[in-house]
N, C-alpha and C positions, 0 to 999 in steps of 0.2 A: 707286910705293911701294904695297906690299900691307899693308892694315891688320891682317890676321890671317894668320899663317903656318899652313899645314895639312899640311905634309909630315911624314912619319914613319910607322913601321909600325903605330902604334896607332890609326889612324883607319879608318873604314869606306870612305872614298874613294868616296862615292856622287856621281853627277853630278846637277846641277840643271837645271831648265828653267823658263821663265817662263810663268805662267798668269794669265789675267785673271779676277778674281772680281767680277762686277757687283754682287753683294750688298754687298760692302765699299764700293763707290762709292755705292750707295743709302743705306747707313748714314751715310756722311758727309753726304749731302744731308739726311737726316732730322735729324742733329745740328745742321746749319746752320739748318734750319727751327725747331728747338726753341730755339736761342739767340736767333734773331730774334724769336720769339713772346714770350719772356721779357722782352726789352728793350722791345718794343711795349707789353706789359702794364704794365710799370713806367711808361713814358712816358704812357700813357693813364689812369693812376690806378687800374688794376685791382688793383695790388699796393700795400699800405699802406706808408707811410714816415713816420717821425717819429710825430706824434700824429694823422696823417691816415689813417683806415682805408681798406682796399681794398674789393674787391667780394666779401667773405665767402668762401664755399666756392670760387668761381671764382678769386678772388685767390690762395688757398692753392695750388690746383692749378697755376695759371699760374706762380706764383713758383718752384715747384720743378721746372719744366721746365729750370731751370738745371743739372739732372743731365745735360743734353745736352752741356755743355761738356767734361767729361772724356773724352767719346768721341773728340774730336779728338786728345787726348794719347795715349789708348790706341791709336788707329789708327796714329799715328806710331810708337809703340813696336813694334807688330806688324809693320808694313810695312818699316820701316827697319832694324830689328835682325835680321830674319829671315835675310838672307844672311850676316851675321856669325855668328849662332849655328849656322847650318848648317855653316859652316866648322869651328867648334869641335866640335860634336856628331857630325857625319856626315862630316867630312873633305872637304867640297866646296871649290871655289875661293873664297877670300874676296874681298870687293870691294876695289878699289883706291881709295886715299884721295883722290887728286886728282879723278878723275871723280865720285866721290861728292859731294865738296864743291861741285864745279862744278854738278852737277845740282840740289843743294839751293838754290844761289844763283839759278839760272835759274827754279826753280819758285816761289820766294817773293818775291824782291825787286822784279822789274820791275813787277808789279801793285801791290805795296805802295807803291813810289815814285810811281806815278800817283796813288794816294790821298793821299799826303803833299802832292804839288804842289797838287791840287785843294782840299784842306781848308785848307792854309796860305793860298792865294790867296782863297778864297771865305768861309772861316769864321774865320780867324785873322789876317787881314791887319794889323789894328791892334795885334796883340799881338807881332808879329815886328819886333824892333828891332836884332838883331845876327845875324851869320852863324851863330853857334853855335845860335841858335834855329831855324835851318833844317837845319843839319848834324845836330843832336841827334836829331830824329825820323827823319831819313833813315837813320841808323845804328841805330835802335831803342834809343837810349840815354835817351829821355825817361822811361822807366819807372823809371830809377834815380836820378832827381833830384826832390826834393819841389817841388811847384808847377810842374811842367814838363809836365803833361798837355796834350794838344792837343785842342781842340774838334773833335768829329766822329771822333776816333780813340781814344776812351776804351777800347775793347775790345782795342786792339792790345798791351796788356800780355801777353795770352796768346800772341801771335805772338812776342814777345820770348822767352818761355819756350821755344817751339818752336825758335827759332833757336839758343838756348843749347844745347838738346838736340842739334840737328844738329851743332854744333861739338864737343860733348863725346862723342858716341856712339862714334866710332872709338877714342878713348882708353878709354872704359868697356869697350868690347868687347874691346880688347887686354888690359886688366888681368884681366878675367874669363876670357879665353882662357888666360892664363898660369896662373891658379889652377886652372881646370878640366882642363887638359891634364896635370896631375900624376897623374891617374888615367886608365886606358885604357878603361874601360867607358863607353859612350855615355850610359847611364842615370845613372851616377854623375857624369859630367860635367854632365849636365842638372841634377842635384840641387845641385851646387856653384854653378852659375849662378843657380838659383832662390834659394839661400841668400844670394848676393851681392845679389840684387835686393830682398831684404828691407830692406837698408840705406837706399836712398832713400825707401822707404815709411815707415820709422820716422822718418827725418829730416823728412819732410813733416809727420807728425803732431806731432813735437816742435816744429818751427818754427811750426806753427799755434798751439800752446799759447803759444809765446813772443810771437808777433806780435799775438795777441788778448788778451794779458795787460796788466798795468798799465804796462809799459815804453813802450807806444805809444798815441798818440791814435787814435780811430776813423778808419778809412779812410787810415791812414798808407801812404805809397807802398811801404813794405817788405812789406806783405801781398800785393803783386803780384809779388814777386821769385820767381825759379824755384825756390828751395829748397822752397817750399810745394807746388809742383806736380809736381816730378819723380817723385813716387810714382805718379802716374797713368800717366806714361810707362813706369815700371817694371812696372806691371800689363800693359801691352801687350808689353813685352819678355818677361815671364814667359809670356804666351800664345804668343808666337812660339817660345819655348823648348819648351813643351809640344807645340806643333804639329809642330815639326821632329822631336822625339823620337818622336812617334806615327808619323811617316812613316818614320823610320830604323829603328826597332825596334818595329813595331806590336804585338808580343806582350808588350811590357813597359811599356805606358803606365801612368802613375800612376792609381790607382783613381778619384779624383774626376773626372779628365779622361775616363777610360773610361766612367764613368757618364753624363757629358754626351754622349759620342759615341753612346751607346745611346738616350738620352732628351734630345735637345737642346732640346726645347720646355720642359723644366723650368727651364732657365737663364732664359728670358724670363719665365716665371711668377714665378720668384724675383726677377728684376729689377723687375717690376711691384710686388712686395711691398716691395722696397727703396725704390722711388719713393714709395709711400704712406707708408712709415715716415718718409721725409724730409719729406713734406708735413705730417705730424701729429706731429712730434718733440715729446717732452715738455719739451724745453728751448727757450727763446726764445719768439718770437711767430709762430706759423704765419701765413703770408700777408703778413708785413711784411719789407721789405728793409732793415731797420735793421742796423747793424754788430753782429754776434753776439758775445756773451761767450764765454769759453773753452769751457764745456760744449756750447753749441750749435755752435760752430765745429768742435770736434773730432768731435761726432756727425755733422754734415753731411759733414765730410772723409772719415770712415770709410765712411759710407753711399755717398758718391760713388765711392769706390774699389771698393766691392762692385758698384755699378751698372755701372761701366765694365767690370769683369771679366765679369759675367753677361751683359751686352748683347752683348759681342763674342765671348765664348768659342765659341758654336755656329758662328760664321762662320770660325773658324780651324782647324776640324777637317779631317783629310785627306779624308774622304768628302764627297760632295755635301751641301749644306745641305738641310734639310727643304723640301718643296714650298711650304708656306705662307710660309716665310721668303724663299724665292726669289721667289715671286709678289709679296710685299709690297715687297721691296727691289730687285728686278731689273726691275721694269716700266719702260717708257720715261720716265715722269715722274720717278721717283725716281733713275734713273741719270743723267738730265740734270741734276737738281738736285745730285747728287753731283759731276758734272763741273764745274759752275760754283760749287760750294759755297764755294770760297775767295773768290771775288768777292762772294758773298752776305754772307759773314762780314765782308769788308773794308768794304762800302758801306752796310750797313743803318743804322748809327748816323748817318752823315753824312746819309742821306736823311731820317731823323727830324728832324734840324736844318733841312734845306732846306725841309721841308714845314711844320713847326710853329714854327720859329724858336727852339726850345730843346729840351732833352732831356726835361724834365718837363712833364706836362699838355699834350702836343702835339696833343690831339684825342681824340675818342671811340675806343674800342677797335676796333670793326668798321671804321670809316672809316680809322683810322691803319694798322691791319693790312693793309687792302686796298692802300693807297698804298705802304706800305713793302715789302710782298711783291712787288707788281708792279714798283715802282721798283728794288728790289734785284735781281730776276731780270733786268731789262733792263740795268742797270748791270753786273751780273756777266757777262751774255752778251757785252756789248761788250768788257769786260775780257778775257774768255776768248779770244775770236776775234781781237781786235786786239792784245793784249799778251801774254797767257799762252801761247797757241799758237805765235806766232812765236818767243817766247823758248825754249819747249820744243823747237822744231825745231832749235835750236842744240845741243841735247843730243846728237843723233846725230853732229854734226861735232866738238864739243868735249868732250862728256861720255861719248861712246861708249855711249849707251843709247837705247832706243827711245822715241819720243814717247808711244806708247800706254801707259796704266797697266797694270802687271802685277806679280805677286808671284813670287818664286823659290820653287819647290817641288822636292822631291827626286824624281828620275826613277828609276822602278823597272822 
């Protein structure tokens, strides 16, 4: 079954090839490190909560490293939507549905199931009384039921959003393809897709207003549902669309993207400005992890959208990334962190529990950071080589895809 049909006289019919971008791998590792640092800072009391203050300026800066989280969603949108949008804009062969879903299953679930087993046995044994309490987290359904959070797996709400996106992407791509193919010009097709992608962004902002309003108690489970977060994925899909358009018709690239192609460093400078704006937002309490009211929640949501856009935009462009970006993101340390980043994401919360006995006030920041970083890298390495890699090797047999990470680009 082909997710996107590309036949017809109105396509460019360009071929694609697969290319490895180590800087994208490094960016994933950097994002994992940022999320880990944020949670360690919260656990070590660097970030204020309730009436307990944090560590002043350091607490403010550490708390807003939470901007790292959207990078995962944006990367997923860029990497997974790229072959779909290439089929629509450039007429390349679209991905087949069954191998796509199989690859997503093999990439995400085996390592996640290992985490579920370990945390249920070691951290939640007394709380598991029924079969449903085992099946529910195994199927990532625990984020949809109040009071169903699993100790050591609090961060997996974002994985549930990722998995929901994996499942919906072929349908989203097909619907946008039907709308975009009504015009023949590839640039106009691109514009139609970008217009469609505004919808999940707007829905995300509207849902943020709704879930942070008076209808819900603070930290209600509904604020973790995918509706709020699909806008970040849509940012990545928009970047994939712009990138494919720039490859297919390089002389007709949209002006903002063309500017960043000439001056990619501006994007990172602007991203740093967005991060600082999030740190010292006029709404809420900078440096506190309290549940935000609507003005602060919406401000942070929009700033995180901008940060994800600006942080990833230079890495999606057809030409080589600037040397300083390559040096920063493509060195062996960052690429290895990127390779094992999924395991770092999965295990770092559980390690905080194992070491400190609880999520809050689990130790001094430097001490806890050292333990959690080393422990997460070790656990992630074991997960990668003993679980993730064997599972990904099945992709060649069952998913018809290479084990090595790569991105489809247009071959000229």
